[in-house]
C-alpha positions as CSV (number, residue, x, y, z in Angstrom):
1,M,-30.2,-14.3,-18.4
2,R,-26.9,-12.8,-16.5
3,T,-24.0,-14.5,-17.1
4,S,-21.6,-12.5,-14.3
5,P,-22.1,-10.6,-11.0
6,P,-23.9,-7.2,-11.3
7,P,-21.8,-4.6,-12.9
8,A,-18.8,-3.3,-10.5
9,S,-16.1,-0.6,-10.5
10,N,-13.2,-2.1,-13.1
11,D,-10.6,-0.2,-12.7
12,P,-7.1,-1.4,-13.9
13,P,-4.8,-3.0,-11.5
14,A,-3.5,-0.6,-8.9
15,P,-0.1,-0.4,-7.4
16,M,0.6,-2.0,-4.2
17,P,-1.3,-0.4,-1.4
18,A,-0.1,2.7,0.1
19,A,1.4,1.3,3.4
20,S,3.5,-1.2,1.9
21,A,4.7,1.1,-1.1
22,F,5.5,3.5,2.0
23,E,7.5,0.7,3.3
24,Q,9.4,-0.3,0.8
25,G,10.0,3.1,0.3
26,L,11.5,3.7,3.3
27,E,13.7,0.7,3.0
28,H,15.3,1.9,-0.4
29,R,15.6,5.4,1.0
30,L,16.6,5.2,5.2
31,G,18.0,1.5,5.0
32,P,21.5,2.2,4.2
33,V,21.1,5.4,6.6
34,V,20.0,3.7,9.7
35,R,22.8,0.8,8.7
36,A,25.4,3.5,8.7
37,L,24.5,5.1,12.0
38,L,24.2,2.0,13.4
39,W,28.0,1.7,12.6
40,T,28.9,4.9,13.5
41,A,27.1,4.6,17.0
42,L,29.7,1.6,17.5
43,G,32.9,3.2,16.1
44,G,32.0,6.7,17.8
45,Y,31.5,4.9,21.0
46,L,34.6,2.9,21.0
47,S,36.7,6.3,19.7
48,F,35.1,7.9,22.7
49,V,36.0,5.3,25.3
50,L,39.6,5.6,24.1
51,G,39.5,9.0,24.0
52,A,38.0,9.1,27.8
53,D,40.7,6.5,28.7
54,L,43.2,9.1,27.2
55,T,42.2,12.5,28.7
56,G,41.8,12.1,32.0
57,H,40.7,9.9,35.0
58,S,37.6,7.7,35.2
59,G,36.0,6.3,38.3
60,V,34.8,3.1,36.1
61,P,37.0,0.8,34.9
62,F,38.3,0.6,31.4
63,W,36.8,-2.9,30.4
64,L,33.5,-2.3,32.0
65,R,33.2,1.1,29.6
66,L,34.5,-0.6,26.9
67,A,31.4,-3.4,27.9
68,P,28.0,-1.6,26.3
69,G,29.8,-1.8,22.4
70,L,29.3,-5.5,22.5
71,P,25.5,-5.0,22.6
72,L,25.7,-2.1,20.1
73,A,28.1,-4.9,17.8
74,L,24.9,-7.2,18.0
75,L,22.4,-4.4,17.0
76,V,25.0,-3.4,13.8
77,V,24.6,-7.1,12.9
78,L,20.7,-7.0,13.4
79,G,20.7,-4.0,11.4
80,Q,22.4,-6.2,8.5
81,V,20.2,-8.9,8.7
82,H,16.3,-7.4,9.4
83,R,15.9,-4.5,6.8
84,A,12.4,-4.0,7.2
85,P,11.4,-0.4,8.3
86,R,9.5,-2.1,11.0
87,H,12.3,-3.0,12.8
88,Y,14.5,-0.1,12.9
89,G,12.9,1.7,15.8
90,A,13.2,-1.4,17.9
91,L,16.8,-1.2,17.0
92,G,17.2,2.6,17.1
93,L,16.1,2.6,20.7
94,A,18.2,-0.4,22.3
95,A,21.4,1.4,20.3
96,L,20.3,4.5,21.6
97,A,19.8,3.3,25.4
98,W,23.4,1.8,25.1
99,L,25.0,4.4,23.9
100,E,23.9,6.7,26.6
101,F,24.2,4.8,29.5
102,G,28.1,4.0,27.8
103,I,28.3,7.7,27.9
104,F,27.4,7.8,31.4
105,L,29.9,5.2,32.5
106,N,32.8,7.4,31.0
107,G,31.3,10.2,32.3
108,Y,31.2,9.3,36.2
109,A,33.3,10.5,38.6
110,R,35.4,12.4,36.0
111,P,36.6,16.0,37.6
112,E,35.1,17.9,34.2
113,G,31.7,16.1,35.1
114,L,28.7,17.1,32.6
115,V,31.0,19.7,30.7
116,W,33.1,16.7,29.2
117,M,29.9,14.7,28.3
118,L,27.6,17.6,26.7
119,P,28.6,17.5,23.3
120,A,27.9,14.1,23.0
121,Y,24.6,14.5,24.4
122,V,23.8,17.2,21.8
123,V,24.8,15.4,18.7
124,V,23.4,12.2,19.6
125,P,19.7,13.1,19.1
126,I,20.4,15.0,16.2
127,A,22.7,12.0,14.3
128,A,20.2,10.0,15.6
129,S,16.8,11.6,13.8
130,P,16.5,10.0,10.4
131,I,15.9,6.6,12.7
132,W,12.6,7.6,14.2
133,L,9.7,6.6,11.7
134,K,7.1,6.6,14.3
135,R,5.9,9.6,16.6
136,S,6.5,7.5,19.8
137,H,9.8,6.2,19.0
138,F,10.7,10.1,18.4
139,V,9.0,10.9,21.8
140,A,10.9,7.5,23.2
141,A,14.1,8.5,22.0
142,A,14.0,11.9,23.2
143,V,13.0,10.7,26.9
144,I,16.1,8.6,26.5
145,C,18.2,11.6,25.5
146,A,17.1,13.7,27.8
147,L,17.0,11.5,31.1
148,L,18.8,8.0,30.6
149,G,22.4,9.3,30.3
150,P,22.5,13.1,31.6
151,L,19.8,12.5,34.5
152,P,22.0,9.7,36.7
153,L,25.5,12.3,36.5
154,L,23.1,15.2,37.5
155,L,22.0,12.9,40.4
156,L,25.2,11.5,41.5
157,G,27.8,14.4,40.6
158,P,28.4,17.8,42.0
159,I,26.3,19.9,39.3
160,G,26.1,23.7,40.2
161,R,23.4,25.8,38.7
162,W,24.9,27.0,35.7
163,Q,26.1,23.8,34.7
164,L,22.6,22.4,35.1
165,L,21.1,25.6,32.8
166,Q,23.7,25.1,30.4
167,Y,22.5,21.4,29.8
168,L,18.9,22.0,29.6
169,D,19.3,24.8,26.9
170,Y,21.9,22.5,25.0
171,M,19.1,19.5,25.4
172,M,16.1,21.8,24.7
173,I,18.0,23.0,21.1
174,A,19.3,19.4,20.4
175,L,15.7,17.9,20.7
176,A,13.7,20.8,19.1
177,V,16.6,20.4,16.4
178,A,16.2,16.5,15.6
179,A,12.3,16.8,15.8
180,V,12.6,19.3,13.1
181,L,14.9,17.3,10.9
182,N,12.9,14.5,11.5
183,G,9.4,15.6,10.5
184,Y,10.9,17.4,7.3
185,Q,12.0,14.4,6.7
186,M,9.4,12.3,6.8
187,R,7.4,14.8,5.1
188,L,9.3,15.1,1.9
189,I,9.9,11.1,1.9
190,R,5.8,11.0,2.0
191,Q,5.4,13.6,-0.6
192,H,8.0,11.8,-3.0
193,L,6.4,8.5,-2.4
194,Q,3.2,9.7,-3.3
195,L,4.2,11.2,-6.4
196,E,5.8,8.1,-7.4
197,Q,2.6,6.5,-7.0
198,Q,1.0,9.0,-9.2
199,L,3.4,8.6,-11.8
200,R,3.0,4.7,-12.0
201,L,-0.3,4.6,-12.0
202,R,-0.1,7.1,-15.1
203,A,2.0,4.8,-16.4
204,D,-0.3,1.6,-15.8
205,V,-3.7,3.3,-16.6
206,D,-5.0,4.8,-20.2
207,E,-5.4,8.6,-19.3
208,L,-8.2,8.7,-21.8
209,T,-10.2,5.6,-21.1
210,G,-9.5,5.1,-17.5
211,V,-8.5,1.4,-18.6
212,A,-5.2,-0.3,-18.4
213,T,-2.7,0.3,-20.7
214,R,-1.3,-1.9,-23.3
215,A,1.9,-2.8,-21.3
216,R,0.0,-3.4,-17.8
217,F,-2.5,-5.0,-19.6
218,L,-0.5,-8.0,-21.0
219,E,1.8,-8.2,-17.8
220,A,-1.7,-8.7,-15.5
221,A,-3.5,-10.7,-18.2
222,A,-0.3,-13.2,-18.3
223,Q,-0.4,-13.8,-14.7
224,L,-4.5,-14.1,-14.9
225,L,-3.8,-17.1,-17.8
226,D,-0.8,-18.5,-15.0
227,A,-3.4,-18.8,-12.5
228,A,-6.3,-20.3,-14.6
229,V,-3.8,-23.0,-15.7
230,D,-2.6,-23.7,-12.4
231,N,-6.2,-24.1,-11.0
232,A,-7.7,-25.6,-14.2
233,T,-10.5,-22.8,-14.1
234,P,-11.8,-21.5,-17.4
235,L,-10.8,-18.3,-19.0
236,S,-11.9,-16.2,-21.7
237,V,-10.6,-13.4,-23.6
238,L,-12.6,-10.3,-25.7
239,Y,-10.9,-8.6,-28.4
240,M,-13.2,-5.8,-29.5
241,D,-12.5,-2.9,-31.9
242,A,-15.1,0.2,-32.2
243,D,-16.7,0.3,-36.2
244,H,-16.2,2.8,-38.8
245,F,-14.0,5.3,-36.3
246,K,-11.8,6.3,-38.4
247,Q,-14.9,8.2,-40.7
248,L,-16.0,9.4,-37.2
249,N,-12.5,11.1,-36.7
250,D,-12.3,12.4,-40.0
251,A,-16.0,13.4,-40.3
252,H,-16.0,14.9,-36.9
253,G,-12.2,15.3,-35.5
254,H,-10.2,14.3,-32.9
255,A,-12.5,15.4,-30.1
256,A,-15.3,13.5,-31.2
257,G,-13.4,10.4,-31.5
258,D,-11.6,11.0,-28.1
259,A,-15.1,11.2,-26.6
260,A,-16.4,7.9,-28.2
261,L,-12.9,6.0,-26.8
262,A,-14.1,7.5,-23.2
263,S,-17.6,6.3,-23.5
264,M,-16.3,2.7,-24.4
265,G,-13.9,2.9,-21.6
266,R,-16.3,3.7,-19.4
267,I,-18.6,1.4,-20.4
268,L,-16.6,-1.6,-20.3
269,R,-15.4,-0.4,-16.7
270,E,-19.1,-0.3,-15.5
271,N,-20.5,-3.2,-17.0
272,L,-18.1,-5.7,-16.3
273,R,-16.9,-7.6,-12.9
274,G,-14.9,-6.1,-10.5
275,D,-11.9,-8.8,-11.3
276,D,-12.1,-8.7,-15.2
277,L,-9.0,-7.4,-16.5
278,I,-9.5,-4.8,-19.6
279,G,-7.2,-2.8,-21.4
280,R,-6.5,-0.9,-24.5
281,I,-4.4,-2.4,-27.1
282,G,-4.2,-0.1,-29.5
283,G,-6.2,3.2,-31.0
284,E,-9.7,1.7,-30.8
285,E,-9.1,-1.5,-30.2
286,F,-9.7,-2.9,-26.6
287,A,-9.5,-6.2,-24.8
288,V,-10.7,-8.1,-21.8
289,L,-9.7,-11.2,-19.7
290,L,-12.3,-12.7,-18.1
291,P,-11.3,-15.2,-15.1
292,R,-13.6,-18.3,-14.3
293,L,-16.1,-17.8,-17.5
294,D,-16.1,-20.3,-20.4
295,G,-16.8,-19.2,-24.0
296,T,-21.0,-19.4,-23.7
297,A,-20.5,-17.0,-20.6
298,A,-18.2,-14.8,-22.6
299,C,-20.0,-14.7,-25.7
300,A,-23.1,-13.7,-23.4
301,A,-21.0,-10.7,-21.5
302,A,-19.9,-9.5,-24.8
303,E,-23.2,-9.4,-26.3
304,R,-24.5,-7.6,-23.2
305,L,-21.5,-4.8,-24.3
306,R,-22.4,-4.5,-27.8
307,C,-25.9,-3.5,-26.8
308,V,-24.9,-1.1,-24.3
309,V,-22.5,0.5,-26.8
310,M,-25.1,0.7,-29.4
311,Q,-26.9,3.1,-26.6
312,V,-24.2,5.7,-26.8
313,R,-23.8,8.3,-29.4
314,S,-21.0,10.8,-30.5
315,A,-21.4,13.7,-32.0
316,G,-24.5,12.5,-33.3
317,Q,-23.6,9.3,-34.5
318,A,-24.3,6.0,-32.9
319,L,-21.6,4.1,-31.9
320,S,-21.1,0.2,-32.2
321,I,-18.3,-2.7,-31.6
322,S,-17.6,-5.6,-33.2
323,I,-16.0,-8.2,-30.7
324,G,-14.3,-11.5,-31.0
325,V,-14.3,-14.0,-28.5
326,A,-11.9,-16.8,-27.4
327,A,-11.9,-19.1,-24.8
328,R,-9.2,-20.6,-22.9
329,N,-8.4,-25.0,-24.8
330,D,-5.0,-25.6,-23.8
331,E,-3.1,-22.2,-24.0
332,T,-0.5,-22.0,-21.3
333,S,0.8,-18.7,-23.1
334,L,-1.3,-15.3,-23.8
335,E,-0.1,-15.0,-27.2
336,P,-2.2,-17.8,-29.0
337,L,-5.4,-16.9,-27.0
338,L,-5.2,-13.2,-28.2
339,A,-4.3,-14.2,-31.6
340,R,-7.9,-16.6,-31.5
341,A,-9.8,-13.6,-30.3
342,D,-8.3,-11.5,-32.6
343,Q,-9.0,-13.6,-35.7
344,A,-12.8,-14.1,-34.4
345,L,-12.7,-10.1,-34.4
346,S,-11.6,-10.0,-38.3
347,A,-14.5,-12.6,-38.6
348,A,-16.9,-10.5,-37.2
349,K,-15.8,-7.4,-38.9
350,R,-15.7,-9.3,-42.1
351,G,-19.5,-10.7,-41.0
352,G,-20.9,-7.1,-41.3
353,R,-19.1,-5.5,-38.1
354,N,-21.7,-4.6,-34.9
355,R,-21.4,-8.4,-34.2
356,V,-19.7,-11.0,-31.7
357,E,-18.0,-13.9,-33.0
358,M,-16.6,-16.8,-31.0
359,A,-13.7,-18.3,-31.8
360,G,-13.2,-22.1,-33.1
């Protein structure tokens, strides 16, 4: 009689989903950069306004040229409050639009015209390139940089062919450099985060058996136990040990022992439910936490595992395991529950090995 759902793949708890890990990684790495750029945009614009007022005549009143600093200051505040990467694109585009509009106000009706504004139009897209986390945001930013600020000056001012050609040449270079920097940066961050995720997975998964490491098992098992206590649902633990493992190692070498452990890990993963938690606790010791299974069902699952293991041979020698089973009574912490399962395992060994023993 089946006491659990059909066998399913049973991998140890995986790291956070890739999308979530990427978002958190972006916040950790780009968050300070984005906030610093917003502050720089505000400070740079204010100094730009003062410089424009000190260096020559402008056809726009000082207070009106200063006005875009207010929405820029608000965006700086929002950047401090909303620290989710998904907000960076909108904040950056809004700041860029106000910055370009402000540059236009400062350049309008100046004798120098576009030439005086050209360095700002070149620097802004390159400096803002780290903010654009999506291709659509980068395209929108490029359109804003290329059209919003300079286009009115080109249409309203007496611009000659040489100035127009100079502007187009500089802007193409600026946008190309910004695209290269943005793409290269995002590629490096993605590669770095993927490497971090691989290292995290290696830290959580026992490389030989494919089940959770001891530290990861204990961490996840404590969480599952807390959930069982909160929901008043049954929960059981299996504690198992490969019989006569030392003799196998001594007689046939560590390669045979490793092959036996790998087989046990595979059997556990293939013959338990997908939400059962499996961990390698010691050299040849494994523990399994079975959510929603009482003692009777856990014993049936343990017996099924014992029978499957007996069908495996390593170096011509049949394998067997002893299993101790403990169902949660009133335990609210993991240690006493594991201790009861370990005591049941010791009883199984004393009883002749290759058997299942239920804790009292």
